[in-house]
Structures are given as C-alpha cells and as structure tokens.
C-alpha positions as CSV (number, residue, x, y, z in Angstrom):
1,M,98.6,103.6,110.5
2,P,94.8,103.1,110.5
3,R,93.4,99.7,111.3
4,L,92.9,97.4,108.3
5,R,90.4,94.9,109.6
6,S,87.9,95.2,106.8
7,L,88.5,96.5,103.3
8,L,85.3,96.8,101.3
9,F,85.4,97.0,97.5
10,V,83.1,99.6,95.9
11,P,82.8,99.9,92.1
12,G,84.4,103.1,90.9
13,D,81.6,103.9,88.5
14,R,78.9,103.7,91.2
15,P,79.0,106.9,93.2
16,D,75.7,106.0,94.8
17,R,77.3,102.9,96.3
18,M,80.4,104.9,97.5
19,E,78.0,107.2,99.4
20,K,76.2,104.3,101.1
21,A,79.5,102.5,101.9
22,L,80.6,105.4,104.1
23,A,78.0,104.3,106.8
24,L,78.9,100.6,106.8
25,G,81.8,100.6,109.3
26,A,84.5,99.3,107.0
27,D,88.0,100.4,108.1
28,V,88.9,101.0,104.4
29,L,86.8,101.6,101.3
30,I,88.6,100.3,98.1
31,L,87.3,102.4,95.2
32,D,87.8,100.1,92.3
33,L,89.0,101.1,88.8
34,E,90.0,97.6,87.8
35,D,87.9,94.4,87.6
36,S,84.5,95.8,88.5
37,V,84.6,98.6,85.9
38,S,84.3,97.8,82.2
39,P,86.8,99.3,79.8
40,A,84.2,101.7,78.4
41,A,83.3,102.9,81.8
42,K,86.8,103.6,83.1
43,P,86.9,107.3,82.2
44,E,83.6,107.9,84.0
45,A,84.8,105.8,87.0
46,R,88.0,107.8,87.3
47,A,86.1,111.1,87.4
48,A,83.6,109.7,89.9
49,V,86.4,108.4,92.2
50,A,88.3,111.7,92.0
51,A,85.2,113.6,92.9
52,F,84.5,111.3,95.8
53,L,88.1,111.7,97.1
54,R,87.8,115.5,97.1
55,R,84.9,115.5,99.5
56,P,85.6,116.0,103.2
57,R,87.3,112.7,104.3
58,T,85.2,110.7,106.7
59,A,86.8,107.3,106.0
60,T,90.1,105.8,104.9
61,L,89.9,105.6,101.1
62,Y,92.1,103.4,98.9
63,V,91.9,103.2,95.1
64,R,92.4,99.9,93.2
65,V,94.2,101.1,90.1
66,N,94.8,99.0,87.0
67,P,98.0,96.9,86.7
68,L,101.3,98.4,85.9
69,D,101.4,96.7,82.4
70,S,97.8,97.4,81.6
71,G,98.3,100.7,79.7
72,L,95.6,102.2,82.0
73,I,97.4,103.0,85.2
74,D,98.9,106.3,84.0
75,D,95.3,107.6,83.4
76,D,94.2,106.2,86.7
77,L,97.0,108.0,88.6
78,A,96.5,111.3,86.7
79,A,92.9,111.3,87.7
80,V,93.1,110.2,91.4
81,L,96.4,111.4,92.7
82,P,95.5,115.1,92.8
83,A,92.5,114.2,94.9
84,G,94.8,112.6,97.6
85,P,93.7,108.9,98.2
86,D,95.0,107.4,101.4
87,G,96.3,104.4,99.6
88,L,96.5,102.5,96.3
89,L,95.7,98.8,95.9
90,L,98.0,97.4,93.2
91,P,96.8,94.4,91.3
92,K,99.1,91.8,89.7
93,A,102.1,93.0,91.7
94,E,105.3,91.0,91.2
95,G,107.4,91.8,94.2
96,A,110.0,94.5,94.9
97,A,110.2,95.7,91.3
98,S,106.5,96.4,91.0
99,L,106.4,98.1,94.4
100,A,109.4,100.3,93.5
101,A,107.8,101.2,90.1
102,L,104.6,102.5,91.7
103,D,106.4,104.1,94.6
104,A,108.5,106.2,92.1
105,R,105.3,107.7,90.7
106,L,104.0,108.9,94.0
107,S,104.6,111.8,96.3
108,G,103.1,112.6,99.6
109,D,101.8,110.2,102.2
110,I,100.1,107.5,100.1
111,A,100.2,103.9,101.2
112,I,100.5,100.9,98.8
113,L,98.8,97.6,99.3
114,P,99.9,95.0,96.6
115,I,97.7,92.1,95.6
116,A,100.7,89.8,95.5
117,T,99.7,86.4,94.0
118,E,97.8,87.1,90.7
119,T,100.5,85.9,88.3
120,P,102.8,82.9,88.2
121,A,105.9,85.1,88.5
122,A,104.4,86.9,91.6
123,I,104.6,83.7,93.6
124,F,108.4,83.7,93.4
125,S,108.8,87.3,94.6
126,L,106.6,87.2,97.8
127,G,109.7,87.4,100.0
128,S,111.0,90.6,98.3
129,Y,108.7,93.3,99.5
130,G,110.6,94.3,102.6
131,G,112.9,97.4,102.7
132,V,111.7,98.8,99.4
133,T,109.5,101.7,100.6
134,S,107.8,102.9,103.8
135,R,104.6,103.2,101.8
136,L,104.0,99.5,102.0
137,A,101.0,99.0,104.2
138,G,100.5,95.3,103.9
139,L,100.2,92.4,101.4
140,T,97.1,90.7,100.2
141,W,96.4,87.9,97.8
142,G,93.8,86.6,95.4
143,A,92.7,83.2,94.2
144,E,90.9,84.1,91.0
145,D,93.4,85.6,88.5
146,L,96.1,83.0,89.3
147,P,94.2,79.9,88.2
148,A,93.1,81.7,85.1
149,A,96.7,82.6,84.3
150,I,97.9,79.0,84.5
151,G,94.8,77.3,82.9
152,A,93.6,75.7,86.2
153,A,90.0,74.7,86.3
154,T,89.5,76.1,89.8
155,S,91.3,77.2,92.9
156,R,88.9,75.3,95.2
157,E,87.9,71.8,96.3
158,A,84.2,70.8,96.2
159,D,83.8,71.9,99.8
160,G,85.1,75.4,99.1
161,S,88.6,74.9,100.6
162,Y,91.6,75.9,98.5
163,T,93.5,73.3,96.5
164,A,97.2,72.8,97.3
165,P,98.6,75.4,94.9
166,Y,96.4,78.2,96.3
167,Q,97.0,77.2,99.9
168,L,100.7,77.7,99.1
169,A,100.0,81.2,97.6
170,R,98.0,82.1,100.8
171,S,100.8,80.9,103.1
172,L,103.5,82.7,101.2
173,T,101.6,85.9,101.3
174,L,101.2,85.6,105.0
175,F,104.9,85.0,105.6
176,G,105.9,87.5,103.0
177,A,103.9,90.2,104.8
178,H,105.3,89.4,108.2
179,A,108.8,89.2,106.8
180,A,108.4,92.7,105.4
181,G,107.0,93.9,108.8
182,V,103.6,94.8,107.4
183,L,100.0,93.7,107.7
184,A,98.8,90.4,106.2
185,I,95.3,90.8,104.6
186,E,93.2,87.8,103.8
187,T,91.5,87.6,100.4
188,V,87.7,87.8,99.8
189,Y,85.1,85.2,100.7
190,P,83.0,85.0,97.4
191,D,79.7,83.7,98.8
192,F,78.4,86.9,100.4
193,R,75.2,85.2,101.4
194,D,77.0,82.6,103.6
195,L,77.8,84.7,106.7
196,D,78.4,81.7,108.9
197,G,80.9,80.4,106.4
198,L,82.5,83.8,106.3
199,A,82.8,84.0,110.1
200,A,84.5,80.6,110.2
201,Y,86.8,81.6,107.3
202,A,87.8,84.9,108.9
203,A,88.4,83.2,112.3
204,R,90.8,80.8,110.6
205,A,92.5,83.7,109.0
206,R,93.0,85.5,112.3
207,R,94.2,82.3,113.9
208,D,96.8,81.8,111.2
209,G,98.2,85.4,111.5
210,F,96.2,87.5,109.1
211,T,95.2,90.9,110.6
212,G,92.3,91.8,108.3
213,M,90.3,90.8,105.2
214,M,88.9,92.2,102.1
215,A,85.1,92.2,101.5
216,I,82.9,92.3,98.4
217,H,79.5,93.0,100.0
218,P,78.3,95.3,102.8
219,A,76.9,92.4,104.8
220,Q,80.4,91.0,105.2
221,V,81.8,94.0,107.0
222,P,80.4,93.5,110.5
223,V,81.3,89.8,110.4
224,I,84.9,90.6,109.4
225,N,85.3,93.4,111.9
226,A,84.1,91.1,114.7
227,A,86.5,88.4,113.7
228,F,89.5,90.6,113.7
229,T,88.7,92.5,116.9
230,P,90.2,91.0,120.1
231,S,87.7,90.0,122.7
232,A,87.7,91.5,126.2
233,A,89.0,88.2,127.5
234,E,91.9,88.2,125.0
235,I,92.8,91.8,125.8
236,E,92.8,91.0,129.6
237,H,94.9,87.9,129.1
238,A,97.4,89.9,127.0
239,R,97.6,92.5,129.7
240,Q,98.2,89.8,132.3
241,V,101.1,88.3,130.3
242,V,102.8,91.7,129.9
243,A,102.3,92.6,133.5
244,L,103.7,89.2,134.6
245,F,106.9,89.7,132.6
246,D,107.2,93.3,133.8
247,A,107.0,92.0,137.4
248,N,109.7,89.4,136.6
249,P,112.4,91.1,134.5
250,G,114.8,88.6,133.0
251,A,112.6,85.6,133.4
252,G,112.5,83.2,130.5
253,A,109.3,81.3,131.3
254,L,106.6,81.9,133.8
255,A,103.3,80.3,134.9
256,L,99.9,82.1,134.3
257,D,96.6,80.4,135.0
258,G,98.3,77.0,135.3
259,K,100.1,77.3,131.9
260,M,103.6,78.2,130.9
261,V,104.2,81.5,129.0
262,D,107.5,82.5,127.5
263,A,109.0,85.0,125.0
264,P,106.7,84.1,122.1
265,H,103.6,84.6,124.3
266,L,104.9,88.0,125.4
267,K,105.5,89.0,121.8
268,S,102.0,88.0,120.8
269,A,100.5,89.8,123.8
270,K,102.3,93.0,122.9
271,R,101.3,92.8,119.3
272,L,97.6,92.3,120.3
273,L,97.7,95.2,122.6
274,A,99.4,97.4,120.1
275,G,96.4,97.0,117.7
276,V,93.7,97.7,120.3
C-alpha cells in the first residue's frame, strides 16, 4: 500500500491544477467530483478527470465521487472506472453498508477511503468497517457537513479547536480505523495561510495516532509530509527497541536509556519501522 501522509484535493474541473499538483510532493492527489465542482460543471469534470487518469501514472490518484444517494455516482463511476483510478474517496459514508455497496460496483485493484462522519447516522457505524472488503485503505472524517446536517452553528470554538461533538467524531474515526486495521487520516486544516497552526495541528494528529492528513492547498503538503515522517532520532530509537527485545527473547519489560520499555513500546516501534 502506498504511503498516505498527505492527500491533496484538486478540483476535477481544473485540469491545469491537476497538472501542477503532480509536482507538489503529495502522496495522493484527490481529484474531486463532489463539493468543489458545481452541478453544471460535473460532466466536464468527469471528462477531465478521466483524461487525466489515462495519462502515464506518476502519482497515486484517488477520485472523490459523489455520495451513494446523490443520483450522481453512477455517472461518476461510468466516467472514471475505465481509466483506472488508484482509489475512490467516498463522501457521506455510513459504515459497512456503504462500504459494501461501493465495493460491489468495483472490479480490479481500487482502494476505498470513506469520509466516515458526515451524517448523524454515520457516527453510529464507525466501528463497522472492519472485515467488509480488502479495498478499505483507511478512514477519514470531516467537520463541515455534520454540523450543517444537525443545524449546529459551528464545529469549532473561538480558538479554532473542535467543540465536544466533533472531538467525539474525530476520536471515533481514529479508533474505528485502527479497529478495522487500516490507516487513520486526519481531516483538513481550513486556514491554508496559517502554516504554523497547521504544523501544530498535524503534530497533534500524529501524536494521537493518525497516520496522514488531507490538504486543501499546495502550501500545506510539505508541512503535512514533515509532520507524518518519522525523524532520524525516532527511527533509531525504534530500531534500538526492536534490537533490545530481539536480544532478550521472552522478556516482558526491559530498560533502554534509563526508561522502561515493554510490549506496547515494541509494537509501536515495529509499526513505525514498517512505515519507513
């Protein structure tokens, strides 16, 4: 599976931006057919995305299709599937049923990344994604559609932090992804001019167990990549942990640099090294 540190949205009706995005260093480009494309422009966007997908592949390319109940997804799939996207970003997913419904329409090696918190019903199905299909690449979430769906004024406090309901949605996405054995992808940071704020936000996401993050602006990509790339010191420490337990088979807890390390530390070290 390719790394999914940074996933950059690109409007599907802007082939010029798709071309420029190839050089930005994002792990995944998300060619968007949903929110960034007006209803009138969707046919043009489908054609542009399909044409872009048919070019020699130099990046991992996902397509954000329209929701299953939108009346638009059949046309999306008819346009883009013959061109072989690497994956599909599914908005307004509602657990196992949505995942299975999209999976049944696909053939070949196409990943699915659900946006798993955009409806009230979705919140109650975040633990249901495991064991449905091997196409599931991860889970991500959003804090824009859900407040609109329930009539909330905002998802954020005055300082930009999430209010309690959306902290819950974020946490359940994180645990739902890990319960399903897939990657947990943090949602976007809307203020694309605030790169210091983004760096702090991405660092918290990695600290909490997210493995990557979506981006809405090219300037965000290097900041996100840096946040989700282990440092040389982290890699060396992980190697030392693994080597220590390899040298002491059967040990439950050991000392490293004056601190105790045990099975959870070994598991974390192996996970970090597996992603390098």
